N, C-alpha and C positions, 0 to 999 in steps of 0.2 A: 636182922636181914636188911641189907642196903637196897633202897629202891632207886630205880633209874629216874632222872629228871622227868622223862616223858610220863612215867607212871604216876609221879607225884602231881604233875599238872593235870593229868586225866582225872585223877581222884578229886582234885580240887574243883575241876570243871563240873564233875557230876554233882558235887555238893552245891556249888555256887548257882547253877542254872535254876533249880527250883526256887531258891531263895529270891533271886532276882525276879522271877516270874510272879511270886507272891507279892513282892513289893510293888511291881507294876500294876498288878490287879487292884491293889488297895489304894493306889495313889490318885486320889481326886485332887486336882489342883486347888490351892487355897482360894483362888479367886472364884472358883465354882461352888464353894461350900455355902455361900449365901446366895439365894435366888431372889431377885428384886422384881416384884410385879408392879405393873401400872394398872390402875383401875380408873373408871370414869364415872362412877356413881350410878351405874345401872344395876339393878338387882340381879339380872341374869348373869352378868360378868362377876359381880360380887360372889354369887353362888358357885360358879365354875372355878373361880380363883380360890375360894375356900376349900373346895374339893382337892384341887391340885396341891395347895399348901399342906393340907392334912397328909397327903401321900408323901410329899417331899420330906416333911418333918419326921414321918415314920421311917424314912430312909436315913435320917441323921443330918439332914440339911437344916440350915437356918433360912427363914424366909422373911421378907418384908413386903408390904403392900402400901402404896400411896395412891390416894384418890385425887386425880387431876383432870383437866380437860383433854379431849381427844387430840387437839394439836400439840399440847404439851407432852402427851404420851409419846407421840412420834418424834418430836424433837428430843425427848429424853432418851429414847432408844438410839437415836443417831449419835447422841453425845455421851453414850455409855452410862447414863443415869439409871436406866431400867434394862432388865434382861428379857422380860416376857410380858406380852399383852394378849389376852385371850379373846378380845372383843372386836376383831376386824370384821364388821358387818359389810358384806359385799352383795350387790354392787354400789349401794348407797354411799359407802365411805371411800369410793375409788379416788375422788378428787383430793382427798387428804392423804390416804395411804400410798397410792401408786407412785407418786413422785419419789418418795423415799425408797420404795422397793425397786423402781426402775433404775435408780442411781446406785443400788447395792448398799444402801445405808441401813436398811431394815430387811429382814428375811421373813418369808411367809411359808413355813414348813409344811402345813397341811390344813385342811378344813377340820374343824372340831364339832360343827353342828350343821346338819342339812334340814331343809324344810321350814326354815323360819320365814316370817313376813314382816314388812316394815312400810307403812304408808299412812295416809290420812284416814281417820276413823270418826264415826258419829254414833250417838245412841240409837238403839233399835227404833224408837218412836220417830226419829228423824228419817231413817230409812223407810219406815212405813208411810211417812208423809210424802214420799216420792223423791227424796234426795238420795240417789244411789250412785252418783258419779261426781267427780270433781267438776264436771261441766255444769252441774246443778247449783254449785255454790254461789256464783255471782248473782243469780236471780233471787237469792235468799240472804243477801248481804246484811240487811237490817235484823233479820231473825237471829243471825249469828253475832250481832253487835259488831260486825266488821272485824272479828278477831279469829285467828287460828292459834291454838295453844301448842307450843313446843316445849322442849326440855332445856338443858343448859346451853348457854351461848357458846358458839364454836362447834356444837354438835353437827354431824353431817346431815341429820334429818332437818334441823333448823335451817341449815344452809340450802337444802333443796327447796324447802318452803319459801325461803327468801328469793330464790331464783324464780320460782313460779310467780311470785308477786311481781318481781322486777320485770319479768317477761310478759306480764299481763296474760299469762296462760289461762285459757278458758274464761277470760274476763275477770280474773282474780286480782287485778292491779290495785283495787281500792281496799283490799284486806290488809290488816296489820298482823304481823307475827308477834306473839308474846313469848319472850324468853323466860324460862323459869328453871325448873329442875324436874326430875322424874316425880318426886314426892309432891312438889308444888303443883305440877300439872294435874296429877291424879286427884289431888284435893279439890282443885277447881272443877274438874269433870264430875267428881262425886257430888259437889254442891249443885252444879247445874242439873244433873240428872234427878237429884232429890226434888228440885223445883220444876222438873219437866221443861227446862229451858233448853234452847238449841245450843249446841256446842260442837265444834269440829277441832280435832286434836291429833297429835302424832301418836299412832298406835303401833304395837308390834306383838309378835308372838314368837317364842314363848313368853308369857307374862300372866300373872294372876288377874290382870284387868279383864282378860277375856272371859273369865268366869265370875269375877266380882261384879261386872257391869253387863247389862244386856246391850250389846254394841255390835257394830259391823264395820267393814272396810269399804271405802269408796273406790269404784272402778275408774279407769280412764287416765291414771297418772303414770302409765308405763314408761313414757319418755323421760320421766323424772326419777321415779322410785324403782323402775324395773318392772318386768312383766309378772303376771300371776299375782296381782295385788301386792307388789313389792316383794315378791319371792326372794328370799335371801339365804346366803350361806355364810356362816361365821367361821373365820380363820384364826389360827394361832399365829402371832407375829413374835419375832425376837430381834434383838440387836444383831447387826450383821456378824456372821461367823460364830454365833453363840453355840449352836448345836455341834459344830466341829471342835470348838475349844472346850466345851463342857459336854462330852459325849454321853455321859450317863443320863444327865438331865435331858439332853437331846433325844435319847432313846425313849424316855418317858413321854416327851412332847410329841414324838412321832407316833406313839400309840394312843394318845389321848383323844377320846371321842365321846361326845355327850349326846343325849336324846332330848326331844321336846318333852316327853313324859318326865324324865329325870329333872329337867330344869323347872318345869311347872310345879312339881312337888316341892322342890327346894325353895323356890321363890315364895310359894304359899306358906311354907313353914316360917320363912323369914318375915314376910310382909304381913300376913294374916295371923300367924301364930306367935309373932313377936320373938322368935328365937334369934339368938346371936348367930351370925353366919357360920362361924367356926364350929359352934355346937351343932347346928343343923347339918353341916357337912359331915361331921364325925358320926352323927346319928344315922344319916342316910347310908354312909359306907358300911356301918355295922349291919344295917338291914339288907344291904345289897352287895355283899362281899364278892359276888361273882364277877363284877366289873374289874376287880383288881387283877385278875389273872391275865386279862388282855392288856390292861394298862401297864403292867409290870413285867411283861415278857422281855427278857434280855436286860432288865434293869437291876442294878445292885445297890446296896447301901454305900455310904461314903467310905466304909471300911472294906468294901469289896465282897460283902456277904450277900446271899440271896435276898432280893428285895421283897418278894411276896411275903415270906415268913416274917420279916422284920415289921412290915407295915401292919400285918394282921395282929402281931403281938402288941404294937403300939396302940392299936384301936381296941384291944381287948377282945378280939375275935377268936 
C-alpha cells in the first residue's frame, strides 16, 4: 500500500518526538558534570561540602574541592575556577562577598543555615570574673596578654577584629590580633583553658567548641559582628549564572538546607571522632535518609533518571 508523504512525515514525527525528549532529559552539559567546590578550612563548611559532594556523586557527577582563603574563593568564582561555595556567613562576610554579588560576578541562590552566631568569645571563668562585654576587654588588657586570637589571615572575622582594633573601639586599640587557623586557634584556647589563663578568641556556632569548652560570647559588638551576639545566616554562593547553566545542580542547591544539630553532629564526628569528612558525611546520610527527599525534589542523575533512588543506592540505603 502506497503511503502519502503527509502520512509518512506524521509517522516519523510520532516516532521522533519521544526520542528527542528522552535525549533532552538526559543531556547534562559536559561542563556541568564536574562540580568544583571552594572550601576555606572551617570544619562546618568541610562538613556541609562533604554532604553535598556525597549526594552529587550518587547522582553521577564528579566533584572536586580545594581549600583556599575566603578572598581567593570569591576571586575564583569570579574567574570561573570554582562553581560553588557553601560558607557565605552573613553579615560578617558582607565586605568580602557583597562587592562580587553586587557586580553580578557571584550569585547567592539561598540561605543554607539559619540561627548561627559569630563573635568574640571567652572561657566561662572569664565571664564569671565579670568580663561579659567587649567593653570590658580594655580594662583587662594585661590579663589577656594584649592578644585576641583569630583564624586564618584574610578571614572576615579577623578583618572585623582588626577594624575594632584600628578604630580603638571600646578602647581596644592596644590589642594585637593573632592570625592562625581554626585548628591553631583552638589548640591555643585549649592550652589557655587547661592552665586557667585568660584568653579572648573568635568563636562561632555551630561548632564543637561550644561543647568541648565551657565558654560564652561577649555582648556589645553588634556594630561590628551584627546583632544577637553576631547572629548569622550562612548562604550558598555560586559563580555567576551557574544555576541557570547547570540547572540540575542548581535545583539541588536551591533545595539544600542544613541545621545546627546536623552540623554540630558532623563536626563532632570529624573533629572529636577523627572521622574522614567524606566517611562522616556518608554515615550521617545513611542514618538520616529523610533529608534526601527534600534535597532531591526535582533533581535527576546525570543520565536523567530519578535522583532519590540513585543516591540511596549509592549510599547503600
